[in-house]
CHARMM-style PDB file with segment names, atoms N, HN, CA, C and O in Angstrom:
ATOM      1  N   MET     1     136.958  85.666 117.590  1.00  0.00      PROA
ATOM      2  CA  MET     1     137.843  85.917 118.285  1.00  0.00      PROA
ATOM      3  C   MET     1     139.261  85.452 118.233  1.00  0.00      PROA
ATOM      4  O   MET     1     139.289  84.225 118.326  1.00  0.00      PROA
ATOM      5  N   ASN     2     140.505  86.006 118.112  1.00  0.00      PROA
ATOM      6  HN  ASN     2     140.482  87.003 118.037  1.00  0.00      PROA
ATOM      7  CA  ASN     2     141.715  85.296 117.376  1.00  0.00      PROA
ATOM      8  C   ASN     2     142.527  85.052 118.575  1.00  0.00      PROA
ATOM      9  O   ASN     2     143.348  85.813 119.087  1.00  0.00      PROA
ATOM     10  N   ASN     3     142.152  83.802 118.965  1.00  0.00      PROA
ATOM     11  HN  ASN     3     141.485  83.184 118.548  1.00  0.00      PROA
ATOM     12  CA  ASN     3     143.102  82.854 119.596  1.00  0.00      PROA
ATOM     13  C   ASN     3     143.486  83.616 121.156  1.00  0.00      PROA
ATOM     14  O   ASN     3     144.615  83.832 121.597  1.00  0.00      PROA
ATOM     15  N   LEU     4     142.412  83.871 121.680  1.00  0.00      PROA
ATOM     16  HN  LEU     4     141.495  83.696 121.322  1.00  0.00      PROA
ATOM     17  CA  LEU     4     142.549  84.413 122.846  1.00  0.00      PROA
ATOM     18  C   LEU     4     142.925  83.417 124.188  1.00  0.00      PROA
ATOM     19  O   LEU     4     142.072  82.579 124.481  1.00  0.00      PROA
ATOM     20  N   GLU     5     144.091  83.475 124.960  1.00  0.00      PROA
ATOM     21  HN  GLU     5     144.783  84.156 124.722  1.00  0.00      PROA
ATOM     22  CA  GLU     5     144.229  83.047 126.245  1.00  0.00      PROA
ATOM     23  C   GLU     5     144.589  83.618 126.882  1.00  0.00      PROA
ATOM     24  O   GLU     5     145.590  84.305 126.681  1.00  0.00      PROA
ATOM     25  N   VAL     6     143.834  83.589 128.104  1.00  0.00      PROA
ATOM     26  HN  VAL     6     143.020  83.031 128.267  1.00  0.00      PROA
ATOM     27  CA  VAL     6     144.012  84.238 129.413  1.00  0.00      PROA
ATOM     28  C   VAL     6     144.546  83.906 130.586  1.00  0.00      PROA
ATOM     29  O   VAL     6     143.981  82.979 131.166  1.00  0.00      PROA
ATOM     30  N   ARG     7     145.543  84.427 131.148  1.00  0.00      PROA
ATOM     31  HN  ARG     7     146.002  85.180 130.677  1.00  0.00      PROA
ATOM     32  CA  ARG     7     146.103  83.715 132.486  1.00  0.00      PROA
ATOM     33  C   ARG     7     145.794  84.380 133.780  1.00  0.00      PROA
ATOM     34  O   ARG     7     146.235  85.523 133.901  1.00  0.00      PROA
ATOM     35  N   CYS     8     145.278  83.996 134.533  1.00  0.00      PROA
ATOM     36  HN  CYS     8     144.920  83.067 134.434  1.00  0.00      PROA
ATOM     37  CA  CYS     8     144.537  84.254 135.761  1.00  0.00      PROA
ATOM     38  C   CYS     8     144.927  83.561 137.004  1.00  0.00      PROA
ATOM     39  O   CYS     8     145.536  82.499 137.131  1.00  0.00      PROA
ATOM     40  N   TYR     9     144.421  84.433 137.972  1.00  0.00      PROA
ATOM     41  HN  TYR     9     143.926  85.296 137.869  1.00  0.00      PROA
ATOM     42  CA  TYR     9     144.275  84.231 139.325  1.00  0.00      PROA
ATOM     43  C   TYR     9     143.179  83.526 140.013  1.00  0.00      PROA
ATOM     44  O   TYR     9     142.217  84.147 140.464  1.00  0.00      PROA
ATOM     45  N   SER    10     143.269  82.543 140.085  1.00  0.00      PROA
ATOM     46  HN  SER    10     144.051  82.038 139.719  1.00  0.00      PROA
ATOM     47  CA  SER    10     142.746  81.583 140.756  1.00  0.00      PROA
ATOM     48  C   SER    10     142.001  80.927 142.184  1.00  0.00      PROA
ATOM     49  O   SER    10     142.093  79.703 142.279  1.00  0.00      PROA
ATOM     50  N   GLY    11     141.434  81.489 143.049  1.00  0.00      PROA
ATOM     51  HN  GLY    11     141.359  82.483 142.972  1.00  0.00      PROA
ATOM     52  CA  GLY    11     141.653  81.318 144.476  1.00  0.00      PROA
ATOM     53  C   GLY    11     140.321  80.312 144.669  1.00  0.00      PROA
ATOM     54  O   GLY    11     140.283  79.164 144.225  1.00  0.00      PROA
ATOM     55  N   HSD    12     139.250  80.951 145.408  1.00  0.00      PROA
ATOM     56  HN  HSD    12     139.281  81.883 145.769  1.00  0.00      PROA
ATOM     57  CA  HSD    12     138.373  80.292 145.939  1.00  0.00      PROA
ATOM     58  C   HSD    12     137.586  79.597 144.719  1.00  0.00      PROA
ATOM     59  O   HSD    12     137.248  78.414 144.738  1.00  0.00      PROA
ATOM     60  N   THR    13     137.336  80.492 143.648  1.00  0.00      PROA
ATOM     61  HN  THR    13     137.610  81.454 143.633  1.00  0.00      PROA
ATOM     62  CA  THR    13     136.852  80.132 141.738  1.00  0.00      PROA
ATOM     63  C   THR    13     137.776  80.597 141.141  1.00  0.00      PROA
ATOM     64  O   THR    13     138.636  81.440 141.395  1.00  0.00      PROA
ATOM     65  N   TYR    14     137.456  79.782 140.055  1.00  0.00      PROA
ATOM     66  HN  TYR    14     136.757  79.097 139.849  1.00  0.00      PROA
ATOM     67  CA  TYR    14     138.581  80.025 138.478  1.00  0.00      PROA
ATOM     68  C   TYR    14     137.951  81.494 138.231  1.00  0.00      PROA
ATOM     69  O   TYR    14     136.837  81.955 138.481  1.00  0.00      PROA
ATOM     70  N   ALA    15     139.369  82.163 137.511  1.00  0.00      PROA
ATOM     71  HN  ALA    15     140.274  81.788 137.308  1.00  0.00      PROA
ATOM     72  CA  ALA    15     139.274  83.669 136.948  1.00  0.00      PROA
ATOM     73  C   ALA    15     138.586  84.731 138.087  1.00  0.00      PROA
ATOM     74  O   ALA    15     137.643  85.512 137.962  1.00  0.00      PROA
ATOM     75  N   GLU    16     139.424  84.440 139.200  1.00  0.00      PROA
ATOM     76  HN  GLU    16     140.191  83.806 139.301  1.00  0.00      PROA
ATOM     77  CA  GLU    16     139.068  85.758 139.795  1.00  0.00      PROA
ATOM     78  C   GLU    16     139.778  87.229 139.590  1.00  0.00      PROA
ATOM     79  O   GLU    16     139.373  88.310 140.018  1.00  0.00      PROA
ATOM     80  N   ARG    17     140.759  87.000 138.940  1.00  0.00      PROA
ATOM     81  HN  ARG    17     141.088  86.122 138.592  1.00  0.00      PROA
ATOM     82  CA  ARG    17     141.370  87.838 138.325  1.00  0.00      PROA
ATOM     83  C   ARG    17     142.527  87.268 137.107  1.00  0.00      PROA
ATOM     84  O   ARG    17     143.427  86.428 137.115  1.00  0.00      PROA
ATOM     85  N   PRO    18     141.874  88.361 135.934  1.00  0.00      PROA
ATOM     86  CA  PRO    18     143.247  88.233 134.938  1.00  0.00      PROA
ATOM     87  C   PRO    18     144.468  88.620 135.252  1.00  0.00      PROA
ATOM     88  O   PRO    18     144.486  89.605 135.990  1.00  0.00      PROA
ATOM     89  N   GLU    19     145.829  88.052 134.853  1.00  0.00      PROA
ATOM     90  HN  GLU    19     145.814  87.252 134.253  1.00  0.00      PROA
ATOM     91  CA  GLU    19     146.575  88.734 135.414  1.00  0.00      PROA
ATOM     92  C   GLU    19     147.129  89.116 133.781  1.00  0.00      PROA
ATOM     93  O   GLU    19     147.307  90.325 133.631  1.00  0.00      PROA
ATOM     94  N   SER    20     147.384  88.368 132.707  1.00  0.00      PROA
ATOM     95  HN  SER    20     147.238  87.386 132.830  1.00  0.00      PROA
ATOM     96  CA  SER    20     147.863  88.383 131.523  1.00  0.00      PROA
ATOM     97  C   SER    20     146.992  87.799 130.024  1.00  0.00      PROA
ATOM     98  O   SER    20     146.171  86.883 130.087  1.00  0.00      PROA
ATOM     99  N   PHE    21     147.273  88.360 129.000  1.00  0.00      PROA
ATOM    100  HN  PHE    21     147.939  89.104 128.948  1.00  0.00      PROA
ATOM    101  CA  PHE    21     146.466  87.482 128.125  1.00  0.00      PROA
ATOM    102  C   PHE    21     147.163  87.591 126.790  1.00  0.00      PROA
ATOM    103  O   PHE    21     147.639  88.673 126.448  1.00  0.00      PROA
ATOM    104  N   ARG    22     147.251  86.449 125.965  1.00  0.00      PROA
ATOM    105  HN  ARG    22     146.864  85.570 126.243  1.00  0.00      PROA
ATOM    106  CA  ARG    22     147.378  86.432 124.684  1.00  0.00      PROA
ATOM    107  C   ARG    22     146.592  86.521 123.503  1.00  0.00      PROA
ATOM    108  O   ARG    22     145.834  85.576 123.286  1.00  0.00      PROA
ATOM    109  N   TRP    23     146.620  87.583 122.593  1.00  0.00      PROA
ATOM    110  HN  TRP    23     147.236  88.352 122.768  1.00  0.00      PROA
ATOM    111  CA  TRP    23     145.805  87.995 121.658  1.00  0.00      PROA
ATOM    112  C   TRP    23     146.154  88.407 120.253  1.00  0.00      PROA
ATOM    113  O   TRP    23     146.678  89.499 120.029  1.00  0.00      PROA
ATOM    114  N   GLN    24     145.891  87.611 119.382  1.00  0.00      PROA
ATOM    115  HN  GLN    24     145.465  86.725 119.563  1.00  0.00      PROA
ATOM    116  CA  GLN    24     146.559  88.167 117.903  1.00  0.00      PROA
ATOM    117  C   GLN    24     148.067  87.922 118.084  1.00  0.00      PROA
ATOM    118  O   GLN    24     148.766  88.359 117.169  1.00  0.00      PROA
ATOM    119  N   GLY    25     148.597  87.401 118.940  1.00  0.00      PROA
ATOM    120  HN  GLY    25     148.029  87.046 119.683  1.00  0.00      PROA
ATOM    121  CA  GLY    25     149.876  86.763 118.580  1.00  0.00      PROA
ATOM    122  C   GLY    25     150.699  87.605 119.414  1.00  0.00      PROA
ATOM    123  O   GLY    25     151.917  87.455 119.499  1.00  0.00      PROA
ATOM    124  N   LEU    26     150.008  88.541 120.066  1.00  0.00      PROA
ATOM    125  HN  LEU    26     149.018  88.663 119.998  1.00  0.00      PROA
ATOM    126  CA  LEU    26     150.500  89.363 121.421  1.00  0.00      PROA
ATOM    127  C   LEU    26     150.338  89.302 122.675  1.00  0.00      PROA
ATOM    128  O   LEU    26     149.207  89.442 123.140  1.00  0.00      PROA
ATOM    129  N   GLU    27     151.626  89.041 123.631  1.00  0.00      PROA
ATOM    130  HN  GLU    27     152.545  88.928 123.253  1.00  0.00      PROA
ATOM    131  CA  GLU    27     151.461  88.736 125.075  1.00  0.00      PROA
ATOM    132  C   GLU    27     150.965  90.681 125.574  1.00  0.00      PROA
ATOM    133  O   GLU    27     151.362  91.744 125.097  1.00  0.00      PROA
ATOM    134  N   TYR    28     150.120  90.425 126.530  1.00  0.00      PROA
ATOM    135  HN  TYR    28     149.797  89.561 126.917  1.00  0.00      PROA
ATOM    136  CA  TYR    28     149.804  91.496 127.015  1.00  0.00      PROA
ATOM    137  C   TYR    28     149.820  90.950 128.756  1.00  0.00      PROA
ATOM    138  O   TYR    28     149.207  89.923 129.049  1.00  0.00      PROA
ATOM    139  N   LEU    29     150.529  91.698 129.764  1.00  0.00      PROA
ATOM    140  HN  LEU    29     151.026  92.532 129.526  1.00  0.00      PROA
ATOM    141  CA  LEU    29     150.620  92.049 130.765  1.00  0.00      PROA
ATOM    142  C   LEU    29     149.451  93.012 131.387  1.00  0.00      PROA
ATOM    143  O   LEU    29     149.352  94.131 130.884  1.00  0.00      PROA
ATOM    144  N   VAL    30     148.369  92.578 132.672  1.00  0.00      PROA
ATOM    145  HN  VAL    30     148.449  91.669 133.081  1.00  0.00      PROA
ATOM    146  CA  VAL    30     147.260  93.626 132.883  1.00  0.00      PROA
ATOM    147  C   VAL    30     148.194  94.078 134.155  1.00  0.00      PROA
ATOM    148  O   VAL    30     148.730  93.422 135.047  1.00  0.00      PROA
ATOM    149  N   GLU    31     148.152  95.826 133.782  1.00  0.00      PROA
ATOM    150  HN  GLU    31     147.717  96.360 133.057  1.00  0.00      PROA
ATOM    151  CA  GLU    31     149.010  96.555 134.354  1.00  0.00      PROA
ATOM    152  C   GLU    31     148.024  96.951 135.749  1.00  0.00      PROA
ATOM    153  O   GLU    31     148.373  97.345 136.862  1.00  0.00      PROA
ATOM    154  N   GLU    32     146.581  96.655 135.157  1.00  0.00      PROA
ATOM    155  HN  GLU    32     146.298  96.334 134.253  1.00  0.00      PROA
ATOM    156  CA  GLU    32     145.553  97.771 136.701  1.00  0.00      PROA
ATOM    157  C   GLU    32     144.432  96.900 136.056  1.00  0.00      PROA
ATOM    158  O   GLU    32     144.405  96.646 134.852  1.00  0.00      PROA
ATOM    159  N   ILE    33     143.323  96.376 137.142  1.00  0.00      PROA
ATOM    160  HN  ILE    33     143.345  96.582 138.120  1.00  0.00      PROA
ATOM    161  CA  ILE    33     142.133  96.007 136.834  1.00  0.00      PROA
ATOM    162  C   ILE    33     141.223  97.418 136.965  1.00  0.00      PROA
ATOM    163  O   ILE    33     141.389  97.961 138.057  1.00  0.00      PROA
ATOM    164  N   GLU    34     140.666  97.835 136.425  1.00  0.00      PROA
ATOM    165  HN  GLU    34     140.531  97.394 135.537  1.00  0.00      PROA
ATOM    166  CA  GLU    34     140.221  99.103 136.269  1.00  0.00      PROA
ATOM    167  C   GLU    34     138.638  99.576 137.119  1.00  0.00      PROA
ATOM    168  O   GLU    34     138.121 100.544 137.678  1.00  0.00      PROA
ATOM    169  N   GLU    35     138.306  97.923 136.689  1.00  0.00      PROA
ATOM    170  HN  GLU    35     138.726  97.137 136.234  1.00  0.00      PROA
ATOM    171  CA  GLU    35     136.668  97.757 137.260  1.00  0.00      PROA
ATOM    172  C   GLU    35     136.200  96.462 136.754  1.00  0.00      PROA
ATOM    173  O   GLU    35     136.378  95.972 135.639  1.00  0.00      PROA
ATOM    174  N   THR    36     135.433  95.891 137.990  1.00  0.00      PROA
ATOM    175  HN  THR    36     135.288  96.289 138.896  1.00  0.00      PROA
ATOM    176  CA  THR    36     134.826  94.163 137.947  1.00  0.00      PROA
ATOM    177  C   THR    36     133.500  94.443 137.952  1.00  0.00      PROA
ATOM    178  O   THR    36     133.143  95.547 138.364  1.00  0.00      PROA
ATOM    179  N   TRP    37     132.670  93.620 137.558  1.00  0.00      PROA
ATOM    180  HN  TRP    37     132.960  92.723 137.223  1.00  0.00      PROA
ATOM    181  CA  TRP    37     131.432  93.525 137.430  1.00  0.00      PROA
ATOM    182  C   TRP    37     130.907  92.387 137.282  1.00  0.00      PROA
ATOM    183  O   TRP    37     131.749  91.520 137.047  1.00  0.00      PROA
ATOM    184  N   GLN    38     129.479  91.898 137.338  1.00  0.00      PROA
ATOM    185  HN  GLN    38     128.795  92.602 137.530  1.00  0.00      PROA
ATOM    186  CA  GLN    38     129.330  90.752 136.828  1.00  0.00      PROA
ATOM    187  C   GLN    38     127.852  91.170 135.767  1.00  0.00      PROA
ATOM    188  O   GLN    38     127.080  92.123 135.659  1.00  0.00      PROA
ATOM    189  N   GLU    39     128.026  89.965 135.190  1.00  0.00      PROA
ATOM    190  HN  GLU    39     128.654  89.191 135.278  1.00  0.00      PROA
ATOM    191  CA  GLU    39     126.672  89.635 134.173  1.00  0.00      PROA
ATOM    192  C   GLU    39     126.045  88.255 134.126  1.00  0.00      PROA
ATOM    193  O   GLU    39     126.523  87.263 134.675  1.00  0.00      PROA
ATOM    194  N   PRO    40     124.734  88.297 133.292  1.00  0.00      PROA
ATOM    195  CA  PRO    40     124.384  87.004 133.882  1.00  0.00      PROA
ATOM    196  C   PRO    40     125.097  86.124 133.522  1.00  0.00      PROA
ATOM    197  O   PRO    40     124.954  85.900 132.320  1.00  0.00      PROA
ATOM    198  N   ALA    41     125.887  85.439 134.055  1.00  0.00      PROA
ATOM    199  HN  ALA    41     126.003  85.621 135.031  1.00  0.00      PROA
ATOM    200  CA  ALA    41     127.126  84.155 133.794  1.00  0.00      PROA
ATOM    201  C   ALA    41     127.905  84.827 133.273  1.00  0.00      PROA
ATOM    202  O   ALA    41     127.920  84.696 132.049  1.00  0.00      PROA
ATOM    203  N   LYS    42     128.457  85.386 133.600  1.00  0.00      PROA
ATOM    204  HN  LYS    42     128.444  85.493 134.594  1.00  0.00      PROA
ATOM    205  CA  LYS    42     129.592  85.974 133.412  1.00  0.00      PROA
ATOM    206  C   LYS    42     130.506  87.466 134.149  1.00  0.00      PROA
ATOM    207  O   LYS    42     130.122  88.608 134.401  1.00  0.00      PROA
ATOM    208  N   ARG    43     131.874  86.752 134.317  1.00  0.00      PROA
ATOM    209  HN  ARG    43     132.186  85.824 134.112  1.00  0.00      PROA
ATOM    210  CA  ARG    43     132.509  87.778 135.257  1.00  0.00      PROA
ATOM    211  C   ARG    43     133.265  88.695 134.392  1.00  0.00      PROA
ATOM    212  O   ARG    43     133.981  88.208 133.518  1.00  0.00      PROA
ATOM    213  N   CYS    44     133.170  90.204 134.566  1.00  0.00      PROA
ATOM    214  HN  CYS    44     132.588  90.599 135.277  1.00  0.00      PROA
ATOM    215  CA  CYS    44     133.876  90.834 133.439  1.00  0.00      PROA
ATOM    216  C   CYS    44     134.662  91.650 134.111  1.00  0.00      PROA
ATOM    217  O   CYS    44     134.673  91.628 135.342  1.00  0.00      PROA
ATOM    218  N   PHE    45     135.441  92.496 133.385  1.00  0.00      PROA
ATOM    219  HN  PHE    45     135.432  92.514 132.385  1.00  0.00      PROA
ATOM    220  CA  PHE    45     137.172  93.349 133.713  1.00  0.00      PROA
ATOM    221  C   PHE    45     137.314  94.038 132.912  1.00  0.00      PROA
ATOM    222  O   PHE    45     137.472  93.744 131.727  1.00  0.00      PROA
ATOM    223  N   ARG    46     137.277  95.574 133.599  1.00  0.00      PROA
ATOM    224  HN  ARG    46     137.149  95.813 134.561  1.00  0.00      PROA
ATOM    225  CA  ARG    46     137.970  96.575 132.215  1.00  0.00      PROA
ATOM    226  C   ARG    46     139.839  96.615 133.029  1.00  0.00      PROA
ATOM    227  O   ARG    46     140.478  97.019 134.000  1.00  0.00      PROA
ATOM    228  N   VAL    47     139.911  96.097 132.139  1.00  0.00      PROA
ATOM    229  HN  VAL    47     139.392  95.769 131.350  1.00  0.00      PROA
ATOM    230  CA  VAL    47     141.584  96.468 132.062  1.00  0.00      PROA
ATOM    231  C   VAL    47     142.467  97.140 131.860  1.00  0.00      PROA
ATOM    232  O   VAL    47     141.822  97.932 131.173  1.00  0.00      PROA
ATOM    233  N   ARG    48     144.044  97.797 131.852  1.00  0.00      PROA
ATOM    234  HN  ARG    48     144.568  97.154 132.411  1.00  0.00      PROA
ATOM    235  CA  ARG    48     144.565  98.542 131.507  1.00  0.00      PROA
ATOM    236  C   ARG    48     146.021  97.099 131.485  1.00  0.00      PROA
ATOM    237  O   ARG    48     146.356  96.251 132.312  1.00  0.00      PROA
ATOM    238  N   ALA    49     146.628  97.548 129.776  1.00  0.00      PROA
ATOM    239  HN  ALA    49     146.355  98.237 129.105  1.00  0.00      PROA
ATOM    240  CA  ALA    49     147.645  96.842 129.583  1.00  0.00      PROA
ATOM    241  C   ALA    49     148.840  97.743 129.083  1.00  0.00      PROA
ATOM    242  O   ALA    49     148.777  98.971 129.051  1.00  0.00      PROA
ATOM    243  N   GLY    50     149.891  97.029 128.713  1.00  0.00      PROA
ATOM    244  HN  GLY    50     149.942  96.031 128.740  1.00  0.00      PROA
ATOM    245  CA  GLY    50     150.999  98.258 128.272  1.00  0.00      PROA
ATOM    246  C   GLY    50     150.531  99.064 127.486  1.00  0.00      PROA
ATOM    247  O   GLY    50     149.465  98.668 127.014  1.00  0.00      PROA
ATOM    248  N   ASP    51     151.022 100.522 126.949  1.00  0.00      PROA
ATOM    249  HN  ASP    51     151.888 100.843 127.332  1.00  0.00      PROA
ATOM    250  CA  ASP    51     150.921 101.129 126.461  1.00  0.00      PROA
ATOM    251  C   ASP    51     149.930 101.887 126.464  1.00  0.00      PROA
ATOM    252  O   ASP    51     149.470 102.614 125.583  1.00  0.00      PROA
ATOM    253  N   ASN    52     149.518 101.623 127.833  1.00  0.00      PROA
ATOM    254  HN  ASN    52     149.892 101.033 128.548  1.00  0.00      PROA
ATOM    255  CA  ASN    52     147.633 102.240 128.211  1.00  0.00      PROA
ATOM    256  C   ASN    52     146.619 102.087 127.409  1.00  0.00      PROA
ATOM    257  O   ASN    52     145.716 102.917 127.307  1.00  0.00      PROA
ATOM    258  N   LYS    53     146.716 100.493 126.464  1.00  0.00      PROA
ATOM    259  HN  LYS    53     147.450  99.819 126.546  1.00  0.00      PROA
ATOM    260  CA  LYS    53     145.599  99.961 126.091  1.00  0.00      PROA
ATOM    261  C   LYS    53     144.628  99.580 126.882  1.00  0.00      PROA
ATOM    262  O   LYS    53     145.001  99.346 128.031  1.00  0.00      PROA
ATOM    263  N   ARG    54     143.289  99.407 126.628  1.00  0.00      PROA
ATOM    264  HN  ARG    54     142.986  99.597 125.695  1.00  0.00      PROA
ATOM    265  CA  ARG    54     142.230  99.203 127.432  1.00  0.00      PROA
ATOM    266  C   ARG    54     141.288  98.182 127.186  1.00  0.00      PROA
ATOM    267  O   ARG    54     140.461  98.423 126.307  1.00  0.00      PROA
ATOM    268  N   PHE    55     141.232  97.158 127.733  1.00  0.00      PROA
ATOM    269  HN  PHE    55     141.904  96.963 128.447  1.00  0.00      PROA
ATOM    270  CA  PHE    55     140.414  95.958 127.034  1.00  0.00      PROA
ATOM    271  C   PHE    55     139.306  95.931 128.139  1.00  0.00      PROA
ATOM    272  O   PHE    55     139.255  96.446 129.256  1.00  0.00      PROA
ATOM    273  N   LYS    56     138.419  95.128 127.413  1.00  0.00      PROA
ATOM    274  HN  LYS    56     138.461  94.710 126.505  1.00  0.00      PROA
ATOM    275  CA  LYS    56     136.937  94.558 128.636  1.00  0.00      PROA
ATOM    276  C   LYS    56     137.406  92.627 128.187  1.00  0.00      PROA
ATOM    277  O   LYS    56     137.460  92.031 127.112  1.00  0.00      PROA
ATOM    278  N   LEU    57     137.588  92.318 129.229  1.00  0.00      PROA
ATOM    279  HN  LEU    57     137.544  92.802 130.103  1.00  0.00      PROA
ATOM    280  CA  LEU    57     137.808  90.751 129.704  1.00  0.00      PROA
ATOM    281  C   LEU    57     136.541  90.009 130.258  1.00  0.00      PROA
ATOM    282  O   LEU    57     136.240  90.192 131.437  1.00  0.00      PROA
ATOM    283  N   CYS    58     135.823  89.226 129.511  1.00  0.00      PROA
ATOM    284  HN  CYS    58     136.068  89.077 128.553  1.00  0.00      PROA
ATOM    285  CA  CYS    58     135.136  88.742 130.270  1.00  0.00      PROA
ATOM    286  C   CYS    58     134.860  87.212 130.099  1.00  0.00      PROA
ATOM    287  O   CYS    58     134.766  86.595 129.038  1.00  0.00      PROA
ATOM    288  N   TYR    59     134.723  86.627 131.669  1.00  0.00      PROA
ATOM    289  HN  TYR    59     134.799  87.129 132.531  1.00  0.00      PROA
ATOM    290  CA  TYR    59     135.025  85.061 131.433  1.00  0.00      PROA
ATOM    291  C   TYR    59     133.291  84.377 131.731  1.00  0.00      PROA
ATOM    292  O   TYR    59     132.630  84.391 132.769  1.00  0.00      PROA
ATOM    293  N   ASN    60     132.992  83.884 130.520  1.00  0.00      PROA
ATOM    294  HN  ASN    60     133.529  83.872 129.677  1.00  0.00      PROA
ATOM    295  CA  ASN    60     131.935  83.262 130.499  1.00  0.00      PROA
ATOM    296  C   ASN    60     131.708  81.871 131.422  1.00  0.00      PROA
ATOM    297  O   ASN    60     132.352  80.866 131.121  1.00  0.00      PROA
ATOM    298  N   GLU    61     130.758  81.847 132.569  1.00  0.00      PROA
ATOM    299  HN  GLU    61     130.234  82.663 132.813  1.00  0.00      PROA
ATOM    300  CA  GLU    61     130.785  80.843 133.335  1.00  0.00      PROA
ATOM    301  C   GLU    61     130.348  79.186 132.727  1.00  0.00      PROA
ATOM    302  O   GLU    61     130.879  78.079 132.630  1.00  0.00      PROA
ATOM    303  N   ALA    62     129.509  79.612 132.525  1.00  0.00      PROA
ATOM    304  HN  ALA    62     129.079  80.511 132.603  1.00  0.00      PROA
ATOM    305  CA  ALA    62     128.415  78.546 131.599  1.00  0.00      PROA
ATOM    306  C   ALA    62     129.225  78.020 130.302  1.00  0.00      PROA
ATOM    307  O   ALA    62     129.111  76.815 130.077  1.00  0.00      PROA
ATOM    308  N   GLU    63     129.924  78.680 129.536  1.00  0.00      PROA
ATOM    309  HN  GLU    63     130.016  79.659 129.718  1.00  0.00      PROA
ATOM    310  CA  GLU    63     130.737  78.228 128.320  1.00  0.00      PROA
ATOM    311  C   GLU    63     132.134  77.693 128.721  1.00  0.00      PROA
ATOM    312  O   GLU    63     132.735  76.773 128.166  1.00  0.00      PROA
ATOM    313  N   GLY    64     132.532  78.400 129.741  1.00  0.00      PROA
ATOM    314  HN  GLY    64     132.044  79.147 130.192  1.00  0.00      PROA
ATOM    315  CA  GLY    64     134.182  77.860 130.019  1.00  0.00      PROA
ATOM    316  C   GLY    64     134.929  78.717 129.277  1.00  0.00      PROA
ATOM    317  O   GLY    64     136.076  78.326 129.058  1.00  0.00      PROA
ATOM    318  N   ARG    65     134.550  80.006 128.722  1.00  0.00      PROA
ATOM    319  HN  ARG    65     133.619  80.324 128.899  1.00  0.00      PROA
ATOM    320  CA  ARG    65     135.482  80.749 127.723  1.00  0.00      PROA
ATOM    321  C   ARG    65     135.918  82.232 127.970  1.00  0.00      PROA
ATOM    322  O   ARG    65     135.300  83.006 128.702  1.00  0.00      PROA
ATOM    323  N   TRP    66     136.989  82.517 127.314  1.00  0.00      PROA
ATOM    324  HN  TRP    66     137.491  81.889 126.720  1.00  0.00      PROA
ATOM    325  CA  TRP    66     137.099  83.897 127.590  1.00  0.00      PROA
ATOM    326  C   TRP    66     136.708  84.827 126.548  1.00  0.00      PROA
ATOM    327  O   TRP    66     137.144  84.469 125.454  1.00  0.00      PROA
ATOM    328  N   SER    67     135.997  85.959 126.515  1.00  0.00      PROA
ATOM    329  HN  SER    67     135.642  86.249 127.403  1.00  0.00      PROA
ATOM    330  CA  SER    67     135.784  86.748 125.668  1.00  0.00      PROA
ATOM    331  C   SER    67     136.698  88.253 125.743  1.00  0.00      PROA
ATOM    332  O   SER    67     136.864  88.703 126.877  1.00  0.00      PROA
ATOM    333  N   LEU    68     137.231  88.958 124.688  1.00  0.00      PROA
ATOM    334  HN  LEU    68     137.096  88.593 123.767  1.00  0.00      PROA
ATOM    335  CA  LEU    68     137.881  90.314 124.553  1.00  0.00      PROA
ATOM    336  C   LEU    68     137.354  91.023 123.900  1.00  0.00      PROA
ATOM    337  O   LEU    68     136.876  90.554 122.868  1.00  0.00      PROA
ATOM    338  N   THR    69     137.180  92.497 124.176  1.00  0.00      PROA
ATOM    339  HN  THR    69     137.569  92.879 125.015  1.00  0.00      PROA
ATOM    340  CA  THR    69     137.000  93.964 123.478  1.00  0.00      PROA
ATOM    341  C   THR    69     138.057  94.799 123.795  1.00  0.00      PROA
ATOM    342  O   THR    69     138.387  95.269 124.884  1.00  0.00      PROA
ATOM    343  N   GLU    70     138.693  94.955 122.350  1.00  0.00      PROA
ATOM    344  HN  GLU    70     138.425  94.573 121.465  1.00  0.00      PROA
ATOM    345  CA  GLU    70     139.775  96.290 122.808  1.00  0.00      PROA
ATOM    346  C   GLU    70     138.581  97.589 123.050  1.00  0.00      PROA
ATOM    347  O   GLU    70     137.483  97.505 122.499  1.00  0.00      PROA
ATOM    348  N   LEU    71     138.837  98.427 123.672  1.00  0.00      PROA
ATOM    349  HN  LEU    71     139.728  98.496 124.120  1.00  0.00      PROA
ATOM    350  CA  LEU    71     138.361  99.807 124.103  1.00  0.00      PROA
ATOM    351  C   LEU    71     139.111 100.539 123.331  1.00  0.00      PROA
ATOM    352  O   LEU    71     140.319 100.381 123.155  1.00  0.00      PROA
ATOM    353  N   VAL    72     138.185 101.641 122.682  1.00  0.00      PROA
ATOM    354  HN  VAL    72     137.204 101.769 122.824  1.00  0.00      PROA
ATOM    355  CA  VAL    72     139.030 102.735 122.102  1.00  0.00      PROA
ATOM    356  C   VAL    72     138.766 104.099 122.664  1.00  0.00      PROA
ATOM    357  O   VAL    72     137.636 104.513 122.405  1.00  0.00      PROA
ATOM    358  N   ARG    73     139.482 104.854 123.327  1.00  0.00      PROA
ATOM    359  HN  ARG    73     140.400 104.518 123.537  1.00  0.00      PROA
ATOM    360  CA  ARG    73     139.217 106.063 123.417  1.00  0.00      PROA
ATOM    361  C   ARG    73     139.005 107.061 122.862  1.00  0.00      PROA
ATOM    362  O   ARG    73     139.844 107.523 122.087  1.00  0.00      PROA
ATOM    363  N   SER    74     138.090 107.537 123.046  1.00  0.00      PROA
ATOM    364  HN  SER    74     137.409 107.162 123.675  1.00  0.00      PROA
ATOM    365  CA  SER    74     137.373 108.921 122.251  1.00  0.00      PROA
ATOM    366  C   SER    74     137.909 110.069 122.637  1.00  0.00      PROA
ATOM    367  OT1 SER    74     137.505 111.130 122.162  1.00  0.00      PROA
TER     368      SER     74
END
């Protein structure tokens, strides 16, 4: 993971929803959260950022860290 930093809204719990993230030296604003779901010990989001780029962001609650996968359209 290339230095991923996520800024998120946290209300009752941490990482309720991502608002922006910095990845590979670029800042991305989350324009839309398309889907949210739970995986074991993870909270995941499919988001749309600028230029219609889509990403899967997951917060691993056990490790206290975020992961990111860029989703490529087929």
